[in-house]
MDAnalysis code that builds the backbone (N, CA, C; Angstrom):
import MDAnalysis as mda
import numpy as np

u = mda.Universe.empty(441, n_residues=147, atom_resindex=np.repeat(np.arange(147), 3), trajectory=True)
u.add_TopologyAttr("name", ["N", "CA", "C"] * 147)
u.add_TopologyAttr("resid", np.arange(1, 148))
u.add_TopologyAttr("resname", ["MET", "ARG", "ALA", "LEU", "PRO", "ALA", "PHE", "ILE", "LEU", "ALA", "LEU", "ALA", "GLY", "CYS", "TYR", "SER", "PRO", "ASP", "ALA", "ARG", "ASN", "CYS", "THR", "VAL", "SER", "CYS", "ALA", "SER", "ALA", "MET", "GLU", "CYS", "GLY", "ASN", "GLY", "GLN", "ILE", "CYS", "GLY", "ALA", "ASP", "GLY", "PHE", "CYS", "ALA", "ALA", "PRO", "ASN", "VAL", "ALA", "GLY", "HIS", "CYS", "ASN", "ALA", "ALA", "ASN", "PRO", "ASP", "ALA", "ALA", "VAL", "PRO", "GLN", "ALA", "ASN", "VAL", "ALA", "LEU", "ARG", "ILE", "THR", "ILE", "GLN", "GLY", "GLN", "GLY", "ARG", "VAL", "SER", "ILE", "ALA", "GLY", "ILE", "GLY", "VAL", "CYS", "ASP", "SER", "MET", "ASP", "ALA", "SER", "ARG", "ASP", "CYS", "THR", "LEU", "MET", "VAL", "PRO", "PRO", "HIS", "VAL", "ALA", "ARG", "MET", "LEU", "ALA", "ALA", "VAL", "GLU", "THR", "GLU", "GLN", "ASN", "PHE", "VAL", "GLY", "TRP", "THR", "THR", "MET", "ASN", "CYS", "ALA", "ASN", "GLN", "GLY", "SER", "ILE", "CYS", "THR", "LEU", "THR", "PRO", "ILE", "THR", "ALA", "THR", "GLN", "VAL", "GLY", "ALA", "ARG", "PHE", "LYS"])
u.atoms.positions = np.array([
    [-15.790, 34.352, -36.106],
    [-16.298, 33.487, -35.099],
    [-16.022, 33.947, -33.798],
    [-16.908, 33.885, -32.863],
    [-16.798, 34.429, -31.544],
    [-16.154, 33.334, -30.599],
    [-15.299, 33.770, -29.765],
    [-14.535, 32.861, -28.870],
    [-15.506, 32.581, -27.636],
    [-15.397, 31.326, -27.183],
    [-16.181, 30.892, -26.039],
    [-15.541, 31.535, -24.730],
    [-16.412, 31.940, -23.817],
    [-15.847, 32.446, -22.543],
    [-15.044, 31.414, -21.850],
    [-14.014, 31.779, -21.157],
    [-13.067, 30.890, -20.476],
    [-13.840, 29.939, -19.446],
    [-14.882, 30.549, -18.746],
    [-15.464, 29.741, -17.740],
    [-16.243, 28.567, -18.442],
    [-16.738, 28.677, -19.573],
    [-17.379, 27.535, -20.288],
    [-16.391, 26.493, -20.629],
    [-15.232, 26.877, -21.058],
    [-14.172, 25.897, -21.438],
    [-13.694, 25.232, -20.172],
    [-13.607, 25.876, -19.020],
    [-13.224, 25.286, -17.773],
    [-14.205, 24.231, -17.366],
    [-15.558, 24.464, -17.645],
    [-16.547, 23.538, -17.198],
    [-16.447, 22.182, -17.908],
    [-15.815, 22.141, -19.029],
    [-15.722, 20.917, -19.863],
    [-15.070, 19.802, -19.053],
    [-14.026, 20.159, -18.257],
    [-13.342, 19.100, -17.535],
    [-13.783, 18.958, -16.110],
    [-14.823, 19.615, -15.674],
    [-15.231, 19.601, -14.304],
    [-15.860, 18.246, -13.854],
    [-15.893, 18.144, -12.577],
    [-16.441, 16.902, -11.927],
    [-17.935, 16.879, -12.067],
    [-18.438, 15.687, -12.309],
    [-19.881, 15.448, -12.333],
    [-20.266, 14.677, -11.069],
    [-21.221, 15.112, -10.318],
    [-21.530, 14.464, -9.033],
    [-21.884, 13.002, -9.179],
    [-22.406, 12.572, -10.313],
    [-22.710, 11.159, -10.486],
    [-21.570, 10.362, -11.215],
    [-20.431, 10.984, -11.405],
    [-19.314, 10.266, -12.003],
    [-18.699, 9.290, -11.055],
    [-18.216, 8.181, -11.604],
    [-17.562, 7.167, -10.745],
    [-16.041, 7.345, -10.866],
    [-15.288, 6.551, -10.004],
    [-13.850, 6.504, -10.134],
    [-13.424, 6.321, -11.575],
    [-12.410, 7.021, -11.942],
    [-11.686, 6.856, -13.228],
    [-12.548, 7.259, -14.415],
    [-13.542, 8.124, -14.314],
    [-14.320, 8.507, -15.439],
    [-14.200, 9.971, -15.782],
    [-13.563, 10.760, -14.918],
    [-13.371, 12.159, -15.166],
    [-11.897, 12.432, -15.279],
    [-11.393, 13.004, -16.420],
    [-9.965, 13.329, -16.439],
    [-9.738, 14.611, -15.734],
    [-8.472, 14.782, -15.228],
    [-8.168, 15.924, -14.451],
    [-6.711, 16.357, -14.605],
    [-6.476, 17.584, -14.227],
    [-5.098, 18.051, -14.182],
    [-4.750, 18.549, -12.739],
    [-5.745, 18.690, -11.896],
    [-5.521, 19.022, -10.519],
    [-6.703, 18.550, -9.705],
    [-6.473, 18.468, -8.395],
    [-7.432, 18.042, -7.392],
    [-8.695, 18.875, -7.466],
    [-8.565, 20.124, -7.857],
    [-9.699, 21.053, -7.868],
    [-10.783, 20.644, -8.922],
    [-10.378, 19.815, -9.804],
    [-11.328, 19.339, -10.843],
    [-12.095, 18.139, -10.479],
    [-11.729, 17.518, -9.256],
    [-12.353, 16.343, -8.723],
    [-13.371, 16.682, -7.693],
    [-14.323, 15.781, -7.508],
    [-15.369, 15.910, -6.523],
    [-14.836, 15.566, -5.168],
    [-15.807, 15.708, -4.117],
    [-15.540, 15.369, -2.748],
    [-15.119, 13.889, -2.638],
    [-14.101, 13.611, -1.852],
    [-13.634, 12.267, -1.706],
    [-12.752, 11.700, -2.781],
    [-12.544, 12.539, -3.840],
    [-11.645, 12.011, -4.920],
    [-10.527, 12.965, -5.053],
    [-9.402, 12.372, -5.596],
    [-8.206, 13.208, -5.863],
    [-7.848, 12.964, -7.332],
    [-6.927, 13.819, -7.825],
    [-6.503, 13.666, -9.225],
    [-5.242, 12.760, -9.180],
    [-5.338, 11.629, -9.735],
    [-4.222, 10.688, -9.721],
    [-3.167, 10.973, -10.743],
    [-2.073, 10.423, -10.613],
    [-0.889, 10.568, -11.556],
    [-1.219, 10.217, -12.974],
    [-2.250, 9.350, -13.136],
    [-2.757, 8.937, -14.432],
    [-3.674, 9.948, -15.109],
    [-4.015, 11.028, -14.342],
    [-4.892, 12.054, -14.940],
    [-6.395, 11.789, -14.799],
    [-6.793, 10.964, -13.846],
    [-8.186, 10.648, -13.621],
    [-8.595, 10.889, -12.203],
    [-9.803, 11.388, -11.886],
    [-10.287, 11.572, -10.585],
    [-10.683, 10.184, -10.015],
    [-10.367, 9.921, -8.770],
    [-10.645, 8.695, -8.207],
    [-10.427, 8.752, -6.650],
    [-11.084, 7.790, -5.973],
    [-10.925, 7.714, -4.553],
    [-9.362, 7.496, -4.244],
    [-8.881, 7.991, -3.040],
    [-7.485, 7.837, -2.762],
    [-6.879, 6.481, -2.933],
    [-7.611, 5.393, -2.607],
    [-7.122, 4.026, -2.749],
    [-6.956, 3.557, -4.182],
    [-7.606, 4.246, -5.106],
    [-7.606, 3.800, -6.548],
    [-6.819, 4.840, -7.369],
    [-6.689, 6.089, -6.956],
    [-6.083, 7.116, -7.673],
    [-4.675, 6.789, -8.136],
    [-4.431, 7.103, -9.460],
    [-3.142, 6.742, -10.096],
    [-3.138, 5.368, -10.695],
    [-4.198, 4.665, -10.516],
    [-4.210, 3.314, -11.060],
    [-5.390, 3.036, -11.918],
    [-5.929, 4.061, -12.671],
    [-7.058, 3.947, -13.505],
    [-6.565, 3.365, -14.834],
    [-7.446, 2.628, -15.466],
    [-7.185, 1.988, -16.700],
    [-8.019, 2.727, -17.795],
    [-7.386, 3.544, -18.596],
    [-8.123, 4.362, -19.584],
    [-8.984, 3.517, -20.483],
    [-8.587, 2.354, -20.852],
    [-9.326, 1.498, -21.699],
    [-10.637, 0.964, -21.121],
    [-10.639, 0.851, -19.808],
    [-11.866, 0.353, -19.062],
    [-11.908, 1.215, -17.797],
    [-12.526, 2.348, -17.764],
    [-12.535, 3.241, -16.656],
    [-13.118, 2.708, -15.370],
    [-13.889, 1.651, -15.484],
    [-14.435, 1.103, -14.207],
    [-13.521, 0.108, -13.553],
    [-12.440, -0.208, -14.172],
    [-11.389, -1.136, -13.672],
    [-10.213, -0.418, -13.197],
    [-9.654, -0.737, -12.071],
    [-8.390, -0.149, -11.583],
    [-7.330, -1.089, -12.037],
    [-6.218, -0.574, -12.373],
    [-5.055, -1.369, -12.760],
    [-4.467, -1.947, -11.457],
    [-4.235, -3.298, -11.444],
    [-3.711, -3.831, -10.211],
    [-2.347, -3.282, -9.889],
    [-2.077, -3.036, -8.564],
    [-0.830, -2.510, -8.300],
    [0.254, -3.630, -8.154],
    [1.473, -3.241, -8.469],
    [2.621, -4.214, -8.404],
    [2.847, -4.570, -6.912],
    [3.314, -5.784, -6.770],
    [3.671, -6.236, -5.393],
    [4.750, -5.369, -4.813],
    [4.864, -5.297, -3.536],
    [5.853, -4.546, -2.808],
    [6.656, -5.549, -1.919],
    [7.904, -5.173, -1.661],
    [8.756, -6.057, -0.847],
    [8.397, -5.925, 0.655],
    [8.295, -7.023, 1.303],
    [8.155, -7.037, 2.814],
    [9.429, -7.791, 3.233],
    [10.343, -7.073, 3.847],
    [11.588, -7.645, 4.304],
    [11.557, -7.855, 5.852],
    [11.901, -9.064, 6.249],
    [11.871, -9.415, 7.647],
    [13.255, -9.765, 7.976],
    [13.830, -9.082, 9.018],
    [15.200, -9.363, 9.545],
    [15.099, -9.887, 10.895],
    [15.826, -10.951, 11.228],
    [15.797, -11.552, 12.562],
    [17.105, -11.367, 13.236],
    [17.124, -10.869, 14.481],
    [18.301, -10.750, 15.301],
    [18.229, -11.830, 16.355],
    [19.141, -12.712, 16.517],
    [19.132, -13.725, 17.506],
    [18.499, -14.984, 16.863],
    [18.006, -15.901, 17.754],
    [17.480, -17.183, 17.227],
    [16.020, -17.279, 17.503],
    [15.191, -17.228, 16.460],
    [13.727, -17.286, 16.461],
    [13.199, -17.331, 15.113],
    [11.941, -17.304, 15.051],
    [11.190, -17.333, 13.699],
    [10.158, -16.249, 13.745],
    [9.803, -15.814, 12.547],
    [8.571, -14.890, 12.268],
    [7.686, -15.636, 11.273],
    [6.508, -15.936, 11.826],
    [5.515, -16.500, 10.947],
    [4.680, -15.504, 10.336],
    [4.459, -15.566, 9.015],
    [3.640, -14.541, 8.273],
    [2.382, -15.300, 7.856],
    [1.239, -14.904, 8.427],
    [0.011, -15.596, 8.251],
    [-0.317, -15.797, 6.753],
    [-0.653, -17.005, 6.331],
    [-0.991, -17.267, 5.012],
    [0.138, -17.317, 3.991],
    [1.376, -17.017, 4.461],
    [2.540, -16.980, 3.556],
    [3.590, -18.073, 3.945],
    [4.086, -18.019, 5.131],
    [5.058, -18.970, 5.558],
    [5.843, -18.502, 6.764],
    [7.096, -18.930, 6.909],
    [7.923, -18.691, 8.044],
    [9.296, -18.182, 7.647],
    [9.740, -17.170, 8.352],
    [11.137, -16.671, 8.170],
    [11.903, -17.155, 9.380],
    [12.953, -17.934, 9.196],
    [13.683, -18.573, 10.266],
    [15.014, -18.058, 10.427],
    [15.531, -17.780, 11.670],
    [16.822, -17.243, 11.852],
    [17.877, -18.217, 11.581],
    [17.559, -19.501, 11.431],
    [18.490, -20.506, 11.103],
    [18.947, -20.468, 9.634],
    [18.198, -19.714, 8.845],
    [18.630, -19.544, 7.496],
    [19.859, -18.736, 7.404],
    [20.646, -18.944, 6.447],
    [21.977, -18.295, 6.360],
    [21.880, -16.809, 6.374],
    [20.898, -16.171, 5.714],
    [20.875, -14.719, 5.615],
    [20.199, -14.073, 6.863],
    [19.459, -14.831, 7.624],
    [18.747, -14.312, 8.780],
    [17.626, -13.286, 8.362],
    [17.396, -13.249, 7.131],
    [16.252, -12.351, 6.737],
    [15.551, -12.927, 5.471],
    [14.368, -12.529, 5.255],
    [13.495, -12.922, 4.152],
    [12.947, -11.744, 3.490],
    [12.793, -11.831, 2.235],
    [12.074, -10.798, 1.454],
    [10.934, -11.399, 0.697],
    [9.783, -11.011, 0.983],
    [8.580, -11.552, 0.340],
    [7.972, -10.452, -0.503],
    [7.431, -10.824, -1.726],
    [6.694, -9.896, -2.552],
    [5.227, -10.105, -2.275],
    [4.614, -8.973, -1.754],
    [3.175, -9.138, -1.307],
    [2.349, -7.955, -2.034],
    [1.040, -8.167, -2.188],
    [0.324, -7.126, -2.767],
    [0.186, -5.950, -1.727],
    [0.263, -4.729, -2.187],
    [0.142, -3.620, -1.238],
    [-1.295, -3.399, -0.747],
    [-1.438, -2.715, 0.351],
    [-2.774, -2.369, 0.917],
    [-3.484, -3.666, 1.516],
    [-2.744, -4.717, 1.827],
    [-3.370, -5.908, 2.422],
    [-2.709, -6.132, 3.756],
    [-3.545, -6.131, 4.759],
    [-2.980, -6.345, 6.195],
    [-2.325, -7.654, 6.336],
    [-1.193, -7.659, 6.952],
    [-0.391, -8.875, 7.197],
    [-0.203, -9.033, 8.713],
    [-0.326, -10.310, 9.139],
    [-0.108, -10.586, 10.580],
    [1.162, -11.340, 10.686],
    [2.116, -10.777, 11.501],
    [3.408, -11.407, 11.724],
    [3.344, -11.917, 13.129],
    [3.880, -13.065, 13.421],
    [3.981, -13.614, 14.779],
    [5.378, -14.030, 15.089],
    [5.955, -13.457, 16.143],
    [7.299, -13.840, 16.584],
    [7.183, -15.189, 17.299],
    [7.983, -16.167, 16.909],
    [7.885, -17.516, 17.479],
    [9.237, -17.833, 18.124],
    [9.240, -17.999, 19.397],
    [10.454, -18.281, 20.200],
    [10.935, -19.730, 19.881],
    [12.224, -19.864, 19.602],
    [12.765, -21.169, 19.455],
    [13.839, -21.383, 20.582],
    [15.047, -20.957, 20.205],
    [16.212, -21.065, 21.146],
    [16.266, -19.907, 22.150],
    [15.694, -18.797, 21.844],
    [15.789, -17.546, 22.667],
    [14.464, -16.976, 22.832],
    [14.249, -16.019, 23.795],
    [13.084, -15.296, 24.040],
    [12.868, -14.054, 23.076],
    [11.637, -13.893, 22.738],
    [11.359, -12.727, 21.888],
    [11.485, -11.498, 22.763],
    [12.300, -10.438, 22.267],
    [12.492, -9.254, 22.987],
    [11.585, -8.173, 22.469],
    [11.435, -8.088, 21.137],
    [10.548, -7.086, 20.532],
    [10.887, -6.873, 19.107],
    [10.013, -6.033, 18.513],
    [10.182, -5.644, 17.150],
    [11.155, -4.445, 17.073],
    [11.974, -4.374, 16.065],
    [13.024, -3.326, 16.002],
    [12.558, -2.214, 15.029],
    [11.340, -2.236, 14.595],
    [10.862, -1.169, 13.725],
    [9.625, -0.544, 14.231],
    [9.403, 0.675, 13.874],
    [8.203, 1.500, 14.360],
    [6.912, 0.775, 13.835],
    [6.946, 0.151, 12.719],
    [5.673, -0.477, 12.169],
    [5.007, -1.347, 13.200],
    [5.843, -2.057, 14.031],
    [5.285, -3.047, 14.963],
    [5.519, -2.625, 16.392],
    [6.018, -1.470, 16.711],
    [6.314, -1.026, 18.066],
    [5.158, -1.227, 18.972],
    [5.313, -1.743, 20.154],
    [4.294, -1.900, 21.180],
    [3.179, -2.866, 20.771],
    [3.464, -3.780, 19.899],
    [2.372, -4.719, 19.506],
    [2.557, -6.106, 20.077],
    [3.520, -6.286, 20.952],
    [3.756, -7.628, 21.525],
    [4.298, -8.577, 20.507],
    [4.159, -9.887, 20.670],
    [4.703, -10.807, 19.800],
    [3.972, -10.967, 18.405],
    [2.767, -10.397, 18.382],
    [2.047, -10.431, 17.105],
    [1.936, -8.949, 16.583],
    [2.342, -8.783, 15.326],
    [2.308, -7.472, 14.742],
    [1.418, -7.541, 13.473],
    [0.511, -6.557, 13.389],
    [-0.308, -6.458, 12.192],
    [0.041, -5.141, 11.511],
    [0.453, -5.247, 10.220],
    [0.834, -4.079, 9.500],
    [0.281, -4.196, 8.076],
    [0.175, -3.056, 7.375],
    [-0.300, -3.031, 5.977],
    [0.681, -2.376, 5.139],
    [1.516, -3.151, 4.438],
    [2.536, -2.516, 3.590],
    [1.894, -1.833, 2.425],
    [2.353, -0.654, 2.113],
    [1.896, 0.136, 1.024],
    [2.981, 0.302, 0.009],
    [4.244, 0.485, 0.511],
    [5.463, 0.478, -0.221],
    [6.382, -0.565, 0.342],
    [7.573, -0.713, -0.132],
    [8.550, -1.640, 0.423],
    [8.617, -1.403, 1.956],
    [8.595, -2.437, 2.685],
    [8.540, -2.308, 4.210],
    [9.569, -3.261, 4.782],
    [10.234, -2.783, 5.853],
    [11.156, -3.687, 6.567],
    [10.749, -3.802, 7.981],
    [10.711, -5.001, 8.514],
    [10.358, -5.284, 9.882],
    [11.452, -6.097, 10.495],
    [11.922, -5.728, 11.688],
    [12.935, -6.533, 12.418],
    [12.326, -7.191, 13.632],
    [12.743, -8.417, 13.979],
    [12.409, -9.109, 15.152],
    [13.595, -9.439, 15.965],
    [13.642, -9.214, 17.202],
    [14.804, -9.419, 18.040],
    [14.551, -10.534, 19.063],
    [15.440, -11.451, 19.136],
    [15.342, -12.478, 20.150],
    [16.718, -12.487, 20.912],
    [16.559, -12.853, 22.222],
    [17.695, -12.792, 23.074],
    [17.727, -13.887, 24.117],
])
């Protein structure tokens, strides 16, 4: 029996231009098409889906686990998290940890109570004034300072 040339075997795992996310298995990004990467799950997909393909249903991405959004308050004030609630410095711990879905923009608003808002203590919100918009992808910590 004659062996198949190596280039024919290599073509078996190659990208197809009409393939959708999570339909082509891969071992490296070179096996994926433009705009797609090889995820940790071994499937070619767009960067926002890569690594979360569901082999049983290639058209569906596996939902990502929630990530921690930790808010720490220095001084006396509050941080309102749109659609979620309020983190208040009057709480014993002076910080709140919320579990939120990743890749979803969150609007945080510093609310003055007893003291004036000085600024955010983390780069995520630097130079954004009293309202900070950020998109947690992994665990994220944000600090608000009141004086």
